[in-house]
C-alpha positions as CSV (number, residue, x, y, z in Angstrom):
1,M,-1.2,-1.1,9.4
2,A,-3.1,-0.9,12.8
3,K,-2.9,2.4,14.7
4,I,-2.8,2.4,18.5
5,L,-2.9,5.1,21.1
6,V,-1.1,4.8,24.1
7,A,-2.6,7.1,27.1
8,D,0.1,7.0,30.1
9,D,1.8,9.9,31.9
10,E,5.1,7.8,32.5
11,V,7.5,10.1,30.4
12,D,9.9,6.8,29.8
13,L,6.8,4.6,28.3
14,E,6.7,6.6,25.1
15,M,10.5,5.6,24.7
16,L,9.8,1.7,25.8
17,I,7.0,1.1,23.8
18,K,8.8,2.6,20.6
19,Q,12.1,0.2,21.3
20,K,9.8,-3.1,21.8
21,F,7.9,-2.3,18.9
22,R,10.3,-1.3,16.6
23,Q,10.3,-3.9,14.0
24,K,6.4,-3.8,13.6
25,I,6.8,0.1,13.2
26,R,9.6,-0.3,10.8
27,E,7.5,-2.8,8.8
28,Q,4.6,-0.7,9.0
29,E,2.3,-3.3,11.1
30,Y,1.7,-1.1,13.8
31,E,1.6,3.1,14.1
32,F,1.6,4.6,17.8
33,V,0.0,7.7,18.9
34,F,0.8,9.0,22.4
35,A,-1.1,10.6,24.9
36,V,-0.6,11.8,28.8
37,N,-3.8,11.6,30.2
38,G,-7.7,11.1,28.9
39,I,-8.5,14.6,27.8
40,D,-5.3,14.3,25.5
41,A,-6.3,11.0,24.4
42,L,-9.8,11.9,23.4
43,E,-8.1,14.9,21.3
44,K,-5.9,12.5,19.7
45,I,-8.7,10.4,18.7
46,R,-10.3,13.4,17.4
47,L,-7.2,14.1,15.1
48,H,-6.6,10.1,14.4
49,P,-10.2,8.8,13.7
50,D,-8.8,5.4,12.4
51,V,-7.1,4.7,16.1
52,D,-8.2,0.7,16.2
53,I,-7.0,0.4,19.9
54,V,-6.2,2.4,23.2
55,L,-3.8,1.3,25.7
56,S,-4.6,3.3,28.7
57,D,-3.1,3.8,32.4
58,I,-5.7,4.2,35.2
59,N,-4.0,6.7,37.1
60,M,-3.8,10.0,35.1
61,P,-3.8,13.9,35.5
62,E,-6.9,15.6,34.3
63,M,-8.9,12.7,33.5
64,D,-8.1,8.9,34.3
65,G,-8.2,5.9,32.6
66,L,-11.6,4.8,33.8
67,T,-13.1,7.8,33.1
68,L,-11.7,8.1,29.5
69,L,-13.2,4.3,29.1
70,S,-16.6,5.7,29.8
71,R,-16.2,8.4,27.3
72,L,-14.8,6.1,24.6
73,S,-17.7,3.7,25.0
74,E,-20.2,6.8,23.9
75,S,-18.0,8.8,21.2
76,S,-16.1,5.7,19.6
77,P,-17.7,2.4,20.4
78,L,-15.6,0.5,17.8
79,I,-12.5,1.4,19.1
80,K,-11.2,-1.1,21.7
81,S,-9.4,-0.6,25.1
82,V,-6.6,-2.4,27.1
83,I,-6.2,-1.2,30.5
84,V,-2.4,-1.3,31.4
85,S,-2.1,-0.3,34.7
86,A,-0.4,-1.0,38.3
87,Y,-3.9,-0.8,40.0
88,G,-4.6,-4.6,39.1
89,D,-6.8,-5.1,42.0
90,M,-10.4,-7.0,41.5
91,E,-12.0,-3.6,42.1
92,N,-10.5,-1.8,39.2
93,I,-10.6,-4.9,36.8
94,R,-14.5,-5.0,37.3
95,T,-14.5,-1.7,36.6
96,A,-12.7,-1.4,33.9
97,M,-14.9,-4.4,32.4
98,N,-18.0,-2.7,33.0
99,R,-16.8,0.4,31.3
100,G,-16.0,-1.4,28.1
101,A,-12.4,-2.6,28.6
102,F,-11.5,-5.3,26.3
103,D,-8.8,-6.8,28.5
104,F,-6.4,-5.9,31.3
105,I,-2.8,-6.0,31.8
106,T,-0.6,-5.3,35.2
107,K,2.4,-3.6,35.3
108,P,5.5,-4.0,35.4
109,I,4.8,-4.7,31.8
110,N,5.5,-8.1,30.4
111,F,5.9,-7.2,26.9
112,E,5.1,-10.7,25.3
113,D,1.4,-10.7,27.0
114,L,1.2,-7.2,26.1
115,S,2.1,-8.1,22.2
116,L,-0.1,-11.0,22.2
117,T,-3.2,-9.2,23.8
118,M,-2.7,-6.4,21.4
119,E,-2.7,-8.9,18.4
120,K,-6.0,-10.2,19.8
121,T,-7.6,-7.2,20.3
122,I,-6.5,-5.5,16.9
123,K,-7.9,-9.0,14.8
124,H,-11.5,-8.7,17.0
125,V,-11.6,-4.8,15.7
126,V,-10.7,-5.8,12.4
127,Q,-13.7,-8.8,12.2
128,I,-16.3,-6.0,13.6
129,R,-15.0,-3.5,11.1
130,E,-15.2,-6.0,8.1
131,T,-18.7,-7.4,9.6
132,L,-19.9,-3.7,9.5
133,K,-18.4,-2.7,6.2
134,A,-19.9,-5.5,4.3
135,I,-23.2,-4.9,5.7
136,R,-23.0,-1.1,4.5
137,E,-21.3,-2.1,1.3
138,N,-24.3,-4.6,0.3
139,S,-27.1,-2.1,0.0
140,I,-29.8,-4.6,-0.6
141,L,-29.4,-5.6,3.2
142,K,-30.7,-2.5,4.2
143,M,-34.2,-3.9,3.5
144,Y,-33.3,-6.2,6.3
145,V,-31.5,-4.0,9.1
146,D,-33.3,-2.6,11.8
147,E,-33.9,1.1,11.9
148,T,-31.8,1.4,15.0
149,V,-28.9,-0.2,13.0
150,L,-28.9,1.9,10.1
151,N,-29.4,5.1,12.3
152,F,-25.8,4.2,13.8
153,M,-24.3,3.0,10.8
154,G,-25.2,6.5,9.4
155,S,-23.9,8.3,12.4
156,R,-21.0,10.4,12.8
157,E,-19.2,8.3,15.1
158,F,-19.5,5.3,12.6
159,E,-18.6,7.2,9.4
160,S,-15.4,8.6,11.1
161,S,-14.2,5.3,12.4
162,L,-15.4,3.1,10.3
163,M,-15.0,4.4,6.7
164,A,-11.7,5.6,5.7
165,N,-11.7,6.6,1.9
166,E,-9.2,4.8,-0.1
167,S,-8.1,4.2,-3.7
168,V,-9.0,0.6,-4.9
169,E,-8.9,-1.8,-7.8
170,A,-12.1,-2.9,-8.9
171,S,-14.5,-3.5,-11.9
172,I,-17.7,-1.8,-12.2
173,V,-20.9,-3.0,-13.9
174,F,-23.6,-0.8,-15.4
175,I,-26.5,-3.1,-16.3
176,D,-29.9,-1.3,-17.9
177,I,-33.4,-2.7,-18.9
178,C,-34.1,-1.4,-22.4
179,S,-37.2,0.6,-22.9
180,F,-38.8,-0.1,-19.6
181,T,-39.8,3.4,-19.7
182,S,-42.4,2.7,-22.1
183,I,-43.9,0.2,-19.4
184,S,-43.5,2.9,-16.9
185,E,-45.9,5.0,-18.9
186,N,-48.5,3.1,-19.8
187,E,-49.2,0.6,-16.8
188,S,-50.1,0.9,-13.4
189,P,-47.6,1.9,-10.6
190,D,-48.2,-1.2,-8.6
191,T,-47.3,-3.2,-12.0
192,V,-44.3,-1.1,-12.7
193,V,-42.6,-1.6,-9.5
194,K,-43.3,-5.3,-8.9
195,L,-42.1,-6.0,-12.4
196,L,-38.9,-4.2,-12.2
197,N,-38.4,-5.4,-8.6
198,S,-39.0,-9.0,-10.0
199,Y,-36.3,-8.2,-12.9
200,F,-33.7,-7.1,-10.3
201,E,-34.2,-10.1,-8.3
202,V,-33.0,-11.9,-11.2
203,M,-29.8,-9.8,-11.5
204,V,-29.0,-9.6,-7.8
205,K,-28.6,-13.2,-7.6
206,E,-26.2,-13.6,-10.6
207,I,-24.3,-10.4,-9.1
208,I,-24.0,-11.9,-5.6
209,A,-23.3,-15.6,-7.0
210,Q,-20.0,-14.2,-8.9
211,G,-19.2,-12.1,-5.4
212,G,-20.2,-8.5,-6.4
213,Y,-22.3,-6.5,-4.6
214,I,-25.0,-3.8,-5.6
215,D,-23.5,-0.3,-5.0
216,K,-26.8,1.0,-6.1
217,F,-30.3,0.9,-7.9
218,I,-30.8,3.7,-10.2
219,G,-34.2,4.0,-11.8
220,D,-34.4,0.7,-13.9
221,A,-30.7,0.1,-13.7
222,I,-28.1,-1.7,-11.6
223,M,-24.4,-0.6,-10.6
224,A,-22.4,-3.0,-9.3
225,V,-18.9,-3.5,-8.0
226,F,-16.4,-6.4,-8.1
227,R,-13.4,-6.6,-5.9
228,G,-10.9,-8.9,-5.3
229,D,-9.0,-11.7,-7.4
230,Y,-10.0,-11.6,-10.9
231,H,-12.7,-9.2,-10.1
232,L,-13.1,-8.4,-13.9
233,D,-13.4,-11.9,-14.7
234,R,-16.2,-12.2,-12.2
235,A,-17.9,-9.3,-13.3
236,I,-18.2,-10.6,-17.2
237,D,-19.3,-13.6,-15.8
238,A,-22.2,-11.9,-13.8
239,A,-23.0,-9.7,-17.0
240,L,-23.0,-13.0,-19.0
241,A,-25.5,-14.5,-16.6
242,V,-27.5,-11.7,-15.9
243,R,-28.1,-11.4,-19.9
244,M,-28.9,-15.1,-20.2
245,K,-31.4,-15.1,-17.4
246,I,-33.1,-12.0,-18.4
247,N,-33.8,-13.1,-22.1
248,T,-35.3,-16.4,-20.9
249,L,-38.2,-14.4,-19.3
250,P,-41.4,-14.4,-20.9
251,S,-43.1,-11.1,-22.2
252,L,-45.2,-9.3,-19.5
253,S,-48.7,-10.5,-20.6
254,Q,-50.8,-11.3,-23.4
255,N,-51.7,-7.8,-23.7
256,V,-48.4,-6.2,-23.3
257,S,-45.8,-7.6,-25.7
258,F,-42.8,-6.0,-23.6
259,V,-40.2,-8.7,-23.5
260,P,-37.1,-7.7,-21.3
261,K,-33.9,-6.8,-22.4
262,V,-30.8,-5.4,-20.9
263,S,-28.0,-3.4,-22.1
264,I,-24.6,-3.6,-20.1
265,G,-21.2,-1.3,-20.0
266,I,-18.4,-2.9,-17.7
267,N,-15.0,-1.2,-17.1
268,S,-12.2,-2.0,-14.7
269,G,-9.8,-0.1,-13.0
270,E,-8.7,2.7,-10.1
271,M,-11.3,4.4,-8.6
272,I,-12.2,6.3,-5.1
273,S,-13.9,4.5,-2.8
274,G,-15.5,6.2,0.5
275,N,-19.0,8.1,1.9
276,I,-20.4,10.3,-0.5
277,G,-23.8,12.4,0.4
278,S,-24.5,14.8,2.9
279,A,-23.5,14.4,6.8
280,S,-25.9,17.2,7.7
281,L,-28.8,15.1,6.8
282,R,-27.1,11.6,7.5
283,R,-27.4,10.6,4.2
284,L,-24.0,8.8,3.0
285,D,-23.6,6.1,0.6
286,Y,-20.5,4.1,0.9
287,T,-19.9,4.2,-3.2
288,V,-17.1,4.6,-5.7
289,I,-16.4,7.4,-7.9
290,G,-13.7,8.4,-11.0
291,D,-13.4,7.8,-14.4
292,T,-13.3,4.1,-14.2
293,V,-17.1,4.3,-12.8
294,N,-18.2,7.4,-15.5
295,T,-16.6,5.2,-18.6
296,A,-18.6,2.1,-17.3
297,Q,-21.7,4.0,-17.1
298,R,-21.2,5.2,-20.7
299,L,-20.2,1.9,-22.4
300,Q,-23.6,0.9,-21.0
301,S,-25.1,3.9,-22.6
302,A,-23.5,2.8,-25.9
303,A,-24.7,-1.0,-25.7
304,S,-27.7,-2.1,-27.6
305,P,-30.4,-4.3,-26.2
306,G,-28.5,-7.6,-25.3
307,Q,-25.1,-6.4,-26.0
308,I,-22.1,-6.1,-23.3
309,L,-19.6,-3.7,-23.7
310,I,-16.3,-3.5,-22.7
311,N,-13.1,-1.1,-23.8
312,E,-9.7,-2.1,-24.8
313,S,-7.9,-1.9,-21.6
314,S,-10.1,-4.4,-20.6
315,F,-9.9,-6.6,-23.6
316,M,-6.6,-6.9,-23.4
317,K,-7.2,-8.2,-19.7
318,V,-9.7,-11.0,-20.4
319,K,-9.0,-11.7,-24.3
320,E,-7.8,-15.3,-23.5
321,S,-10.9,-16.1,-21.3
322,F,-13.7,-14.7,-23.0
323,N,-15.0,-14.3,-26.7
324,C,-14.9,-11.0,-27.6
325,R,-15.6,-9.3,-31.1
326,K,-14.2,-5.7,-31.9
327,V,-17.1,-3.4,-32.7
328,G,-15.1,-0.3,-33.5
329,E,-14.2,3.1,-32.6
330,A,-17.1,4.9,-30.6
331,S,-17.8,8.2,-29.0
332,L,-18.6,8.3,-25.5
333,R,-19.9,11.3,-23.6
334,H,-17.8,13.5,-22.0
335,K,-14.8,12.0,-23.9
336,A,-12.4,13.8,-26.3
337,D,-10.8,10.8,-28.1
338,Q,-12.6,7.9,-30.0
339,V,-12.8,4.7,-27.9
340,I,-12.4,1.4,-29.2
341,V,-14.9,-0.7,-27.7
342,Y,-15.5,-4.9,-27.7
343,E,-18.4,-6.9,-27.4
344,V,-18.5,-9.7,-25.0
345,L,-19.9,-12.7,-26.8
346,D,-19.7,-15.8,-24.4
């Protein structure tokens, strides 16, 4: 649902907007917030940080629409503005555009034109937010993003306007490199880091190939998230591919007989998606949390080298697509009851 702020001191405009867009309001496609001037509009945006677009008059008391445009460009760069004003001369149009207006409509309002302009503006905002969200979610891209962009992506404006916390249906995959601690204790730091990164490269390629993204690297483990259609099937396909690729890797060297193996836990269900961390430090990770995530990690902890474990709920969803073997009941940390687990074979 798109949220639209209308800033105009005309008392009749609110009723007119509600009448003209009543169907979209009723179908929950649009939600309108109204303000009587620029100052009121900024306060309403503070109370509704998920505003997508602003429709603003120019001539308003206390703070006019052109001043509001400047303030929005500074404080809420992702919000796009459309000026709706009787002052349609070229000077006002150019001033509005120079201050960041996305479009300009003159009064009296042609509501068909206004509707098309709103749809175009909302589509533009959605495209920007989806692009930024994809960058934010895929942590591995941080290595290739300019520091200035990262600072903006960690800013208060970005966090408040872009990332609404939500409940989502997804699948979580935890992949751990078994016994890697023994290498870190006996090899040089340079060797350990290069080797770990080479293993991660193999895993990441298979995760991305199945439409997953890397939520985080945790020591010698990876937490990956799969969303969208058939997310559990794709998560399992990625896990099988990771296991196969890791199993084909050679030992570290003639002197070190370490052969990499992975243990994998997968779980699927509802979880909370949002920014977790410290706003004061500007260190916030867009991540997922909840019992579904915790269970995936505990299934990984229970898995033996080369084993992929899922619970009974996941098994019932994929039993016709994958060959699985019932392992039996297992005790998972912080779970009061025994959990029936299955091993994914292929």
